[in-house]
N, C-alpha and C positions, 0 to 999 in steps of 0.2 A: 371506246374505253380510254379514260385519261389515267395515266400511271404516274407514280412518283409522289413526292411529299412537298409540303410547304410548312414553314415555321408558323407558330402562333402569331396572328396578326396579319398574315399574308394570304389568308383564305380567299379574299377577293381576286387575287391573281389567278387562282385555280378556276374560279367561276368565269372570269373573262376568257381564259384560255379555252375552257370547254365550250364556251358560247361561240367561238370562232368555227368550230366544227358544226355546231347546230345551226348557226345563223348564216355563215359565210361559205359553207361547203369546204372548209379546210380539208386537205388530204392527209398530210403528215407534218408534224411540227414538234419542236422542243423549245423550252425556255428555261434558263438557269440564271439565278441571281446569287451572288456571294456578297456577304457583308461582314467586314472585320474578319475575313478568313474562313467564315462558315457559310455553307449553303443555306439560304433561307427560302429559295424556290428551286425545285428540281422536278420538272414536269415534261412529259412526252406523251404522244398518242398518235393514232391514225395509221396510215399505210405508207410504207417507204417506196413501194414499187407497185403501181396499179396493174402492171402486166402479170406479175407473179403472185400478187397479193401479200407479199412479205410485209410484216408489221414494222412500224417505226419503233425503235428501242432507244435506250439511253445513250448508246454509243454510235447511233446512225450518223454517218457523214453525208453532207450535201454541199454542192457548190453554193457559195454565198456571194458571188459576183463582187461588187465593189467594197464589200466588207473586207475583201482582200487588202485594200489600200490601208486600212487601219492596222491590220496585222503586220504589213510591211513597214508601216511607220514605227511600230514597236521595235522591229529589228533595226531600223535605221537609227532610232534613238540610242539603242545599245551600242551600235557601231560608233556613233559620235562620242558617247560617254567613254568608250575604250580607246579613243584617239585613232581609230582606224579610218575615219573619214573626217573631212573638214567641209561642213555644209556651205561655207562662204568662199571656198576656193573655186575659181573658174574650172568647169569640167574640162575645158580644152587643155588645161595644164597637165592633166593625166591622160587625155585622149585627144591629141592634136587635131585629128581629122574631124572631130565633132565641131570644131570652131568654124567650119565653112558656112557660108550663106548667112552671116550675121549672128552667129551663135557663140562667138569667141569669149564673151563676158558672162554667159549664163552660168549660174551656180546651182548646186544641188538644192539649196534652200529655196531658190525660185521655182524649181521644178516641183519640189515637195508641196509648196504653198500655191501651186497653180498660177504662178506669175511669170513664167518663162516666155510666154507668147507661143509656145509650141503646143497649142491646143489640139492640133491634128497632125497626123502623118498622112500626107496626101498621095504618096506613091501607092498605087493599088497593090494589095497584098492578098494572096490566097491563103487558105488554111495551111497548105503545105509550106508556103513561104514562112509563115509565123512559126511553125513547128521546127523548120530547119534553122531558122534564126539569122543566118548570114544575110538574107535579103532585107531583114529588118534593120540590121546595122547600116546597110547601104541607104535605105530609105530615111533613116534618122540623119545621116550625114548630109543627104540632099535637101532636107527640109529647112525652110526659112521660117522664122517666127512670124506670126500674124500681126504682131505689133512689137514695139521696142520692149525688150525684156525688162521686167521690173516695174513697168508703168501701169499695167492693167491686170485684172484678174479674170480668168475664165477657166472653168473646170476642165481639166485634161482627162476626160473620161476614159479613153483608151491609151492615148499617148503617154500618160503618166507612167504606166507600168512598162511600156515598151522602152521608154527612155531609161528607166532605172535598170531594167534587165540588160540593156546594152552597157550602161555606165558602171554600175556597182562592181561587177566581177573584175573589171579592169583595174579597180582601185584596191579591192580587198583580196583578190585572188581566189574567191569562191563565190558560189551563186547566192542569190537572195534567199532561195528556198533553204539552202544549207544554213545561212545565218539565222533564219527563223527557227529551224529545227534545233539549233543550239540553245534557244530559249525554251521552246515548247517541250523538249525532252525532259529537262529537270523539273519543269512545272507540271508534268504529266497532263499536258494540254493537247487534246486531239485537234490540231490545226496543221494543215499541210499546203504549201505552195509547191506543187510537184508531188503528186500522191504516190507513195510507194506501191508497187504492184500488189504486194501482200494485203493492202488495205482496200482494194477495189471491191471486194465482196461486201463491205460495210456501207457502200454508197446507196443513197436514195436516188431514184430516177426523177428528173425534173418533170413537171406538168406544165408545159407552155400554155399560153392563153388560147392559141388557135387564131386563125385569121378573122373569123366573124366576131368572136368575143373580144379579141384584142382591138379590132377596128372600132367596134361599138364603144368600148371603154375610152379609147383615145378621143373619138369624136365628142363623147360626153364631157371629157375633161376639158377639151378645147372650148366648149361652150360656157364653161364656168371660169371665173376669174380667180383661179387658185394657182398653187405652185405648179401642179402638173400641167394645167392648161397653158400657162405662160411658156413652159419648156416645150411642149408639143407644138404650139403655134410657131414658136421661134424656129424649131428644128425642121418642121415639116413644110411650112409655108415659105421659108427663106433658105433654100438649099445651099447657098454659099455663106450662110451665117456661121459664126463659131460653133453654135449649138449643133447645127447639121453636120458640119465637117468633123466635129469631135467624136461622133458616133458612127460615121459612115464607113470606116475602114478598120479591119477587114469585114466585108459583108458576110463572110462565112461564120463569123462569131457575133453578128449583129442581131437585131430584133427578129429576123427571119431565119436565123441559124442557131437558135438556142439549143436545139436538140444535139447539135455538134458537141456541146459541152459534156454530154454523157458518153462520148466516145472514150474508151480507155486511153488512147494515145493523147487525147486532150487533157484528161484528168491527170495523167502522169507528167505532162509538160509543165514548165514554169511560166505562167502568164501572170505577172505580178499586179495586174489590174483587175482580174476577173475570175480566177479559178482557185481561190482558197477553198479547200474542202475542210469542213469543220463540224463538230458537234456544238450544241449550245453550251454544254459544260466546258468544252475546250475553249470557246471564245471567252467565257467568264473567267476561266483560270488564266488565260493569257493576259487579260486586262487587270487581273487582281493586283499585281504589283503596283500599277499606276493609280489604283484607288488608295494607295498608302504612300510609303516613302521609298518605293522601288523594290520592296521585298514582299514575298508572300510564300506561304507554305514552307518556310525555311530556306527559300531560294532567293538570293539577291540578283535581280535582273539588271538594274541600273542603280547608280548612286542616288542618294536622297536629293542632291542638287539637280541631277538630270531629270528626276521624276517631276520636278517643279516646272521645267521648261515649257511643256506643252499646255500648261493649265490655262493660260490666257491666249487669245488669238494673236498670231504674228501678222496676219493680214485679214482684212475684212472689206467686203464690197456690198453696198446696198442693192446693187444690181449686177450680180456675176454675169459676165458676157455669154456664158454657156447656159447656165441654169435659169437665168432671168429672175433671180430671187436674192434676198439678203443672205449671205453666208460667208464664213471665213475658214481659215485653216491655221494650224500650228504644227509645223514640221511634218505635214502629211496627215495629221489628225483633223477630221472635220470638226468645226466649231459652229454649232447651230444657235439660232435665236433661243433665249430662255423661255419662249412659249412653245417650243417644239417638243423635244424628248425629255428635257430636264429643266428645272428652274435655276440651275447653277451654272455660272460661267466657266467653272473649272472642268465641266463635262468635256470628254474627248473620246472620239470613236469614229465609226463610219457605218453608214447604212449601205444596202446593196439593192440593185435592181431586182424586183420580184418580192422583196420584203424582209430579207435577213437584216440583223442589226447586232453590233457588238460595241461596247463602250465601258469606260471607267469614269467614275465620278468621285474624286477625292473629298469633295465637300460632304457628300452623303455616305462616303466610305463603302461604296458598292461597285461591283462590276456586273455586267449584264450580257447575256448571250441569247440570241433568238435565231433559230434556223427553221426553214420551211421548204417544201418542194413545189407547192402550187404557186406559179408565177402570177404577179399582179402588175398592172401597168401604172405603177406609182413611183414618183421620185422619192417620196417618203410614205412607206406602207401604213395604211390605217390600222392594221393589226399590230404592227410593231409600236406605233404611237399609243394605241390603247393599252397594251401590256405595260409599256414603260411608264405611262402616266398613272396606271393603277399601282405600280410599285411605289411611286412617290406619294400617292395618296395614302398607302399603307404606312409609309414613313412619317406621315403628318406634314409633308411639305409638297402639296399638290402643285402641278404645273398649271399656271393660270393663263 
């Protein structure tokens, strides 16, 4: 059963969303689109927990993996706008120990835009290490850049959030999760980095691929010359490559440890690269101010000037050294090719392993949220792509 509503003209989005359950075996999912402050798509369906049979509902929360990075980028944009952080100041000016091993000139902007050279944290870290966090501080201090900071681009898949989690509280005196909550609360946006214990009962259980299905999907992707194939070939066949090192540590939260993300202690931790728990509506509401002039639902999140900053790429590489594809970033927001999710260069957001997606598009005046629990082995989820492209087709500006 598919629940919810769509505005006139957006009926094809409902059809595509429903087809994912019929054609692709979707388990549970939501999609939400806001245009000019009004919801034009608000759909959900399926099962939140296969073990209990609990249904997915409008306020179901689920881990969205690297969609986390886009939500954190919203918080960082607000901190910059308020003068609490300077993205171009060397991190070592605020945390002197960080400057060890060739990191003395690295800035927050370089980290946000995946140009710091700190693609990986190589010191092995257990799950307990990550949750305790002091060992992560020590590992960050010990890490050397893989190349001269600022000269090359490589997606910091895990290290991005580790670095920010170590650095930002030392500058602003509170955690990234708290900084995000200061935005999400007034917007009534269900997004959390560090889930409150009271919200645990709303969470969907992840449905990992399993070894056989996952291996078959990866091998199939590697045989094709697509985005996923290039990434998997680089990371699996070259174990010392940036792509392999970027996702290797901690193993307990890697490809073979996805079920660990369902542990309550992991849900409640702040892992600013991979454990944003959100509803689709929450993602769309969080991004809604950036689809306009920085204000939505009567809440000003950033100034009109700050809302303009991420609209164009601040960095771009035709071959990102981790992802092995053309991609860019702007203050932590992913900037995709205009043939990917959106036809507009002002698009800003982030996708996540498994398939979730959140973004704002000020050209189209929309914000978009998509959450699922059935994991897929894609760098860019085919279901997220199809839904996003259907939205633009309904707007009369198809992605070509």
